N, C-alpha and C positions, 0 to 999 in steps of 0.2 A: 137256200143255204142259210143256216142260222149262225149267228155270231154269239159265242158264249163269253160272258164277262165274269171273270173271277175276282172276288175281293181278295186283296192282299193286305196283310196287316204287318206293319213294321214296328218292331219294338226298339225304341231308342234306349240304350242302357243309361242308367243314371250314374252320377258321380261315384256313389258308394260301391256299385257293382264294378265299375271300371277300376277303382282303387283296390278292391278285394282281389279281382282277377289278376291285376298286375303284381300285387304283393305275393300272391301264391306262385305265380310264374317265376318271380325273382327268387323267392325262397327255394323253390325246386332247383333252379339253376345253380345257386350258390351252395346248396347242400351237395349237389353232384360234383361241383368243381373243387370245393374247399374242405369237404368232410366235417370234422368236429369243430373247426374254427370258422364255420360258415357265417355265424351271426356277427362276429367281430369284423370279418372282411366285408360283409354286406353293409354294416353301419359305416365303415370307412369309405366304401364306394359311394354311398348315398351322401355322406358329408362332403366328399369331393365334388359331386354333382351340384350340391347346394352352393358351394363356394364358387364354382364356375358360373352358375346362374347369377349369383350376387354381383360378381365382377362384371358380367355382361350387362346386367341391369344398370349398374352405376355408369358404365360406359355410354349406354344409350340415353340415359337421363342427362348426362353431360352434353351430349350432342344435341339433344332436344333443346336444352337451354341456349345453346349457341345459335340455333336456327330461328329463334324468336324474331 
């Protein structure tokens, strides 16, 4: 009985590919959901996510300072 070994190649996507694929997915979803106003709604949603992230970042930085 022979054992066959196959080479497997994994392609790790780079940051540029991930960003492009995510942007295309978001654009497609916002166009389908919002029609002509998709870009404005998309920018507002992204701005809201940025604001949430900034608030969370400040919160965790404050906690880190207190744990010193």
